[in-house]
C-alpha positions as CSV (number, residue, x, y, z in Angstrom):
1,X,0.1,0.2,-0.1
2,X,2.8,2.8,0.7
3,X,6.4,2.2,-1.4
4,X,8.8,4.6,-1.1
5,X,11.8,5.1,-3.9
6,X,14.8,6.9,-3.8
7,X,13.4,9.4,-1.1
8,X,15.5,12.3,-0.3
9,X,15.1,16.1,0.9
10,X,17.1,18.5,1.8
11,X,17.2,21.9,3.7
12,X,19.7,24.2,1.8
13,X,22.8,22.6,2.7
14,X,21.7,20.0,5.1
15,X,20.5,16.9,4.2
16,X,17.5,15.7,6.5
17,X,16.5,12.3,4.3
18,X,19.1,10.5,2.3
19,X,18.1,7.7,-0.4
20,X,15.2,6.0,1.5
21,X,13.7,3.0,-0.1
22,X,11.0,0.5,1.9
23,X,7.6,-1.0,1.3
24,X,4.8,-1.1,4.0
25,X,2.0,-3.7,3.5
26,X,-1.6,-3.8,5.4
27,X,-0.9,-5.3,9.0
28,X,2.7,-4.0,9.2
29,X,2.8,-2.2,12.5
30,X,6.4,-0.3,11.5
31,X,8.3,1.0,14.2
32,X,10.4,4.2,13.1
33,X,13.2,4.5,15.4
34,X,16.1,6.9,15.5
35,X,18.0,9.6,17.6
36,X,16.6,13.1,17.8
37,X,17.5,14.6,14.3
38,X,17.6,11.8,12.4
39,X,15.0,12.5,10.1
40,X,12.0,10.8,11.6
41,X,9.5,13.4,11.3
42,X,10.4,14.7,8.1
43,X,10.0,11.5,6.7
44,X,6.6,11.4,8.3
45,X,5.6,14.7,6.8
46,X,6.5,13.7,3.1
47,X,4.7,10.3,3.8
48,X,1.9,12.5,4.5
49,X,2.0,14.7,1.8
50,X,2.7,18.0,4.0
51,X,6.5,18.0,2.5
52,X,7.5,17.7,-0.9
53,X,10.6,15.7,-1.1
54,X,13.5,16.7,-2.9
55,X,13.7,13.7,-4.6
56,X,12.4,10.3,-5.0
57,X,8.7,8.7,-5.3
58,X,5.9,7.8,-2.6
59,X,3.2,5.7,-4.0
60,X,0.1,4.8,-1.9
61,X,-2.7,2.7,-3.1
62,X,-0.8,2.7,-6.4
63,X,-1.1,6.5,-6.5
64,X,1.7,8.9,-6.6
65,X,1.0,11.5,-3.7
66,X,2.6,13.9,-6.0
67,X,0.0,13.7,-8.0
68,X,-3.0,12.6,-5.8
69,X,-2.2,13.7,-2.0
70,X,-5.6,15.3,-1.1
71,X,-7.2,11.7,-2.2
72,X,-4.6,10.0,-0.2
73,X,-4.9,12.1,2.9
74,X,-8.5,11.4,2.7
75,X,-7.4,7.9,3.8
76,X,-4.7,9.0,6.5
77,X,-4.8,9.7,9.8
78,X,-1.9,11.7,11.0
79,X,-1.0,12.4,14.7
80,X,2.1,15.1,14.3
81,X,4.8,15.5,16.6
82,X,3.5,17.6,19.7
83,X,-0.1,17.1,18.8
84,X,-1.2,20.5,17.8
85,X,-4.6,21.6,18.3
86,X,-6.9,24.7,18.8
87,X,-6.4,25.5,22.4
88,X,-9.4,27.4,23.1
89,X,-11.8,25.0,21.8
90,X,-13.3,21.9,24.0
91,X,-12.1,18.4,23.5
92,X,-15.6,18.4,22.0
93,X,-15.5,20.9,19.7
94,X,-12.2,20.0,18.7
95,X,-13.3,16.8,17.7
96,X,-16.5,18.2,16.0
97,X,-14.4,20.4,13.9
98,X,-12.3,17.5,12.4
99,X,-15.3,15.6,11.7
100,X,-16.5,18.0,9.6
101,X,-13.4,18.9,8.2
102,X,-13.6,15.0,7.2
103,X,-17.0,15.6,5.5
104,X,-18.8,13.9,8.5
105,X,-22.4,15.3,9.2
106,X,-25.5,15.0,11.5
107,X,-26.0,11.4,13.3
108,X,-23.0,10.0,11.5
109,X,-20.6,12.9,12.9
110,X,-22.0,12.5,16.2
111,X,-21.5,8.9,16.4
112,X,-18.0,9.1,15.1
113,X,-17.2,11.7,17.9
114,X,-18.9,9.7,20.4
115,X,-17.2,6.5,19.6
116,X,-13.4,8.2,19.6
117,X,-14.1,9.3,22.5
118,X,-15.1,6.0,24.1
119,X,-11.8,4.4,22.6
120,X,-9.2,6.9,23.5
121,X,-11.2,7.4,26.9
122,X,-11.8,11.0,26.6
123,X,-15.0,11.3,28.6
124,X,-13.6,13.4,31.6
125,X,-12.2,16.1,29.4
126,X,-14.9,16.4,27.0
127,X,-15.9,19.9,27.8
128,X,-12.5,21.1,29.2
129,X,-10.6,23.5,26.6
130,X,-7.7,21.9,25.5
131,X,-5.3,24.2,26.5
132,X,-6.1,23.5,30.1
133,X,-5.3,19.6,29.5
134,X,-2.1,17.7,30.6
135,X,0.3,16.8,28.0
136,X,-1.1,13.1,28.3
137,X,-4.6,14.4,27.4
138,X,-3.6,16.6,24.9
139,X,-1.6,13.2,23.2
140,X,-4.7,11.3,23.5
141,X,-7.2,14.3,21.7
142,X,-4.5,14.4,19.1
143,X,-4.6,10.3,18.5
144,X,-8.6,10.7,18.6
145,X,-8.8,13.1,15.7
146,X,-6.1,10.9,13.8
147,X,-8.6,7.9,14.1
148,X,-11.9,9.6,13.9
149,X,-12.6,9.1,10.3
150,X,-11.4,5.3,10.6
151,X,-8.5,5.9,8.1
152,X,-6.5,3.0,6.1
153,X,-3.1,4.3,7.3
154,X,-2.0,5.6,10.5
155,X,0.8,7.5,11.0
156,X,2.0,8.6,14.6
157,X,4.6,10.5,15.5
158,X,5.4,9.7,19.2
159,X,2.1,8.4,19.8
160,X,2.7,7.6,23.9
161,X,4.8,10.5,24.5
162,X,3.5,12.0,28.2
163,X,1.4,9.1,28.7
164,X,1.4,7.3,32.1
165,X,2.0,3.6,31.9
166,X,-1.6,2.7,32.2
167,X,-2.3,5.1,29.5
168,X,0.8,3.6,27.4
169,X,-0.7,0.2,27.7
170,X,-3.9,1.2,26.5
171,X,-3.0,2.7,23.5
172,X,-0.5,0.3,22.5
173,X,-3.2,-2.2,22.7
174,X,-5.4,0.0,20.9
175,X,-2.9,0.4,18.0
176,X,-2.5,-3.7,18.1
177,X,-6.1,-4.0,17.4
178,X,-6.4,-1.3,14.7
179,X,-3.5,-3.0,12.8
180,X,-5.1,-5.9,11.7
181,X,-6.5,-4.1,8.7
182,X,-4.5,-1.1,8.6
183,X,-1.1,0.1,8.1
184,X,0.2,1.4,11.2
185,X,3.7,3.5,11.4
186,X,4.9,4.9,14.8
187,X,7.8,7.2,15.2
188,X,8.9,6.6,18.5
189,X,12.4,6.9,20.5
190,X,11.2,4.5,22.9
191,X,12.7,1.2,22.5
192,X,10.4,-1.0,24.7
193,X,7.6,0.6,22.2
194,X,9.0,-1.7,19.6
195,X,8.5,-4.7,21.3
196,X,5.4,-4.1,22.8
197,X,3.7,-3.2,19.5
198,X,5.6,-3.5,16.2
199,X,6.1,-6.3,13.8
200,X,8.6,-4.4,11.9
201,X,11.5,-2.2,13.0
202,X,13.2,0.5,10.8
203,X,16.0,2.4,12.3
204,X,17.5,5.8,10.8
205,X,20.2,8.0,12.0
206,X,21.0,10.9,10.1
207,X,19.0,10.5,7.1
208,X,19.8,6.8,6.1
209,X,18.1,3.7,7.0
210,X,20.2,1.5,8.6
211,X,18.2,-1.5,9.7
212,X,14.8,-2.9,8.3
213,X,13.5,-6.1,9.8
214,X,11.7,-8.0,13.0
215,X,12.0,-7.0,16.3
216,X,13.5,-10.3,17.3
217,X,16.4,-9.7,14.3
218,X,17.1,-6.5,15.7
219,X,17.4,-8.4,19.1
220,X,19.6,-11.1,17.8
221,X,22.0,-8.5,16.7
222,X,22.9,-7.8,20.8
223,X,25.8,-9.7,22.1
224,X,23.4,-9.9,25.2
225,X,20.9,-12.3,22.9
226,X,20.9,-15.7,24.6
227,X,23.4,-14.6,27.1
228,X,22.5,-16.1,30.7
229,X,22.4,-13.3,33.6
230,X,22.7,-14.3,37.4
231,X,22.7,-12.4,40.8
232,X,24.2,-13.9,43.9
233,X,23.1,-12.8,47.2
234,X,26.2,-12.7,48.6
235,X,29.8,-13.1,47.6
236,X,31.1,-16.4,46.3
237,X,33.8,-17.7,43.9
238,X,32.0,-17.9,40.4
239,X,35.6,-18.5,38.5
240,X,34.2,-21.5,37.5
241,X,31.7,-20.1,35.3
242,X,33.9,-18.6,32.8
243,X,35.5,-22.5,32.3
244,X,32.2,-24.0,31.4
245,X,31.8,-25.7,27.7
246,X,30.1,-23.2,25.4
247,X,30.9,-20.0,27.7
248,X,33.3,-17.5,25.6
249,X,33.3,-14.7,28.1
250,X,32.3,-13.4,31.5
251,X,31.0,-9.7,32.3
252,X,30.6,-8.8,35.9
253,X,28.7,-5.4,36.5
254,X,30.2,-3.7,39.6
255,X,27.3,-1.5,40.5
256,X,24.6,-4.2,40.3
257,X,26.4,-7.4,41.0
258,X,25.1,-8.9,37.5
259,X,27.2,-11.7,36.1
260,X,26.4,-12.4,32.4
261,X,27.9,-15.5,30.6
262,X,27.9,-15.3,26.9
263,X,27.7,-18.3,24.7
264,X,30.0,-19.6,21.8
265,X,28.1,-19.2,18.6
266,X,25.2,-21.6,18.2
267,X,25.7,-22.6,22.2
268,X,23.1,-22.8,24.8
269,X,24.6,-22.6,27.9
270,X,21.5,-22.6,30.6
271,X,21.9,-26.1,31.2
272,X,25.6,-26.3,32.2
273,X,25.1,-23.2,34.3
274,X,22.3,-24.5,36.3
275,X,24.2,-27.7,37.0
276,X,27.2,-25.7,37.6
277,X,25.4,-23.3,40.5
278,X,24.1,-26.6,42.1
279,X,27.3,-28.2,42.3
280,X,29.1,-25.1,43.6
281,X,26.1,-24.3,45.9
282,X,26.3,-20.9,44.4
283,X,24.0,-18.3,46.2
284,X,22.2,-17.3,43.3
285,X,18.6,-15.6,43.8
286,X,18.4,-14.5,40.1
287,X,18.8,-16.1,36.8
288,X,17.6,-15.5,33.5
289,X,18.4,-15.8,29.9
290,X,18.9,-12.5,28.2
291,X,16.7,-11.3,25.1
292,X,18.9,-8.6,23.8
293,X,19.6,-5.4,24.7
294,X,17.9,-3.1,22.5
295,X,19.6,0.2,24.0
296,X,22.8,-1.5,22.9
297,X,22.2,-2.6,19.5
298,X,20.4,1.0,18.6
299,X,23.7,2.9,19.8
300,X,25.9,0.5,18.1
301,X,24.0,1.0,14.7
302,X,23.2,4.9,15.1
303,X,27.0,5.9,16.4
304,X,28.3,3.7,13.2
305,X,27.2,5.9,10.7
306,X,29.3,8.5,9.0
């Protein structure tokens, strides 16, 4: 449904986005990751037709966005960075305005407003001016306006920014449900959002696409993937752990006291470690298999780019 070819955007001498190529299909929940200034928001604005590319093509529903921007925008729900809204309007007034802009009238308009207020749980702020709302509620109002016309594509720039843990969970559950018959692209810097919601990860830095695959593949790039970490309740001799079959390296974190054992390629070391712990009667109070540390992979990828 979305095809991006050789997409670039420059502002004077500054290259914000450089030669991006990717396709997105229905059912994809794409996590668009990158450090601040990586080009995420610029790419989002080009996908929605708000910015013209300096070079390259964007095709949505087999239509070039350069020629059919309005038709495509009618089928996109967009939550921009900062969730801009008219602060002097109440939540209801703003959603009514958006529904009318989207072409809804009469009973259908009121039904759309009621449905989205219930979905995003905005009942307690329906009649409050947006300028008086908390950052979290402003974000939720922004999400509501993006959903009010039941779009085929949702493009969300930091959708859970400012939300508390319960609200984040609710929005992530909603996004997962919506993605069954939609394309969802989420720009985020929250790594946990990727594993919680997305089935595809794209990492961008300095305008260049560095990674495009599943969250599992991203985790597998971590040196910690399938490593085993233990914690001892008091000091004991752990030297024997480093000598176990299949163990390539041992790392001790001085601050936390965690001991991490890294497997040799293709080796599974959990059984050897648990057997040694029992034989040596080590006072282990925590033991778990690492799933990969995304923050380490993210740093490695984004600091390598020239």
